[in-house]
C-alpha positions as CSV (number, residue, x, y, z in Angstrom):
1,X,44.6,0.4,31.1
2,X,41.0,1.8,31.2
3,X,38.1,0.2,32.9
4,X,34.3,1.0,32.7
5,X,32.3,-0.6,35.5
6,X,28.5,-0.5,35.3
7,X,26.0,-1.2,38.2
8,X,22.3,-0.8,38.8
9,X,20.7,-3.3,36.5
10,X,18.1,-5.8,37.7
11,X,14.6,-6.9,37.4
12,X,11.7,-4.5,37.5
13,X,8.0,-4.4,36.7
14,X,6.5,-2.5,33.9
15,X,6.1,1.2,34.8
16,X,9.0,0.9,37.3
17,X,12.3,2.7,37.5
18,X,16.0,1.9,37.6
19,X,19.2,3.9,37.8
20,X,22.3,2.7,36.0
21,X,25.8,4.0,36.9
22,X,29.1,3.6,35.0
23,X,32.4,4.7,36.4
24,X,35.5,5.0,34.2
25,X,38.9,4.6,35.8
26,X,42.5,3.9,34.9
27,X,44.9,5.9,32.7
28,X,42.5,8.6,31.6
29,X,43.7,12.0,30.2
30,X,40.3,13.3,29.2
31,X,36.9,12.0,28.4
32,X,34.8,13.6,25.7
33,X,31.5,11.7,25.4
34,X,30.0,8.9,27.5
35,X,26.9,7.0,26.7
36,X,24.6,4.0,27.1
37,X,23.8,1.3,24.4
38,X,21.7,-1.8,24.8
39,X,21.4,-5.1,23.1
40,X,18.3,-7.3,23.2
41,X,18.5,-11.0,22.4
42,X,18.7,-11.5,18.6
43,X,19.1,-7.8,18.0
44,X,21.9,-5.5,17.2
45,X,23.4,-3.2,19.8
46,X,21.6,0.2,19.6
47,X,22.3,3.7,21.0
48,X,20.1,4.7,24.0
49,X,21.7,8.0,25.1
50,X,24.9,9.9,25.0
51,X,26.2,13.0,26.8
52,X,29.3,15.2,26.0
53,X,31.6,16.7,28.5
54,X,29.9,20.0,27.9
55,X,26.5,18.4,28.8
56,X,25.0,18.0,25.3
57,X,22.6,15.0,25.2
58,X,21.2,12.8,22.6
59,X,18.5,10.2,23.0
60,X,17.0,7.3,21.0
61,X,13.4,8.2,20.0
62,X,12.2,5.2,21.9
63,X,13.4,6.4,25.3
64,X,12.9,10.2,25.0
65,X,10.8,11.5,27.8
66,X,11.4,8.4,29.9
67,X,15.2,8.1,30.3
68,X,17.5,10.8,31.4
69,X,21.4,10.7,31.1
70,X,23.6,12.7,33.3
71,X,27.3,12.8,34.1
72,X,29.6,13.8,37.0
73,X,32.9,14.9,35.2
74,X,34.8,15.0,38.5
75,X,34.0,11.4,39.1
76,X,34.3,10.2,35.4
77,X,30.8,8.7,36.0
78,X,27.7,8.6,33.7
79,X,24.3,7.8,34.9
80,X,21.0,6.6,33.2
81,X,17.8,7.2,35.1
82,X,15.1,5.0,33.6
83,X,11.6,5.7,34.3
84,X,8.2,4.2,33.0
85,X,10.1,1.1,31.9
86,X,8.5,-1.2,29.3
87,X,9.1,-4.8,28.5
88,X,10.7,-3.8,25.3
89,X,13.4,-2.0,27.3
90,X,14.7,-5.4,28.4
91,X,18.3,-5.8,27.2
92,X,21.9,-5.8,28.3
93,X,22.9,-2.2,28.7
94,X,26.5,-1.3,27.9
95,X,28.4,1.8,29.0
96,X,30.6,3.5,26.4
97,X,33.3,6.3,26.7
98,X,35.1,8.1,24.1
99,X,38.4,9.2,25.7
100,X,42.1,9.9,25.5
101,X,44.7,8.1,27.5
102,X,47.1,10.8,26.5
103,X,46.9,13.9,24.3
104,X,45.6,12.9,20.8
105,X,45.2,9.2,21.7
106,X,41.5,8.7,21.4
107,X,39.7,5.5,21.5
108,X,36.2,4.0,22.4
109,X,35.9,1.8,25.6
110,X,33.1,-0.4,26.6
111,X,31.8,-1.8,29.9
112,X,31.0,-5.4,30.5
113,X,27.3,-4.8,30.4
114,X,24.5,-5.0,33.0
115,X,21.1,-6.8,32.5
116,X,17.9,-4.9,32.7
117,X,14.8,-7.0,32.7
118,X,11.3,-5.5,32.7
119,X,8.7,-8.1,33.5
120,X,5.6,-8.6,35.6
């Protein structure tokens, strides 16, 4: 059993900042990549940022220069620092982890989502 638990969402004014956290727990052998996705009302879920166990990162063009993803491998935790937030960043943010529960047994896992609302 694997759980991803997100925290840090909320309501913020345009131009403000938020920091999301996601901790993975349970029967984990190894985690390769962790990341954040978001889904706005009426839209498909989209990638925000990912980070590998080696620290390689990938960002959506819409968040480059404003968001920073980081990771604490010892704590199986991924963070998303969001600065200069815009109303169009409003969405439910989901944590994702690509991990193995035993050697060779890989799967994708998702958190329950945390709401981020950017509004004045």
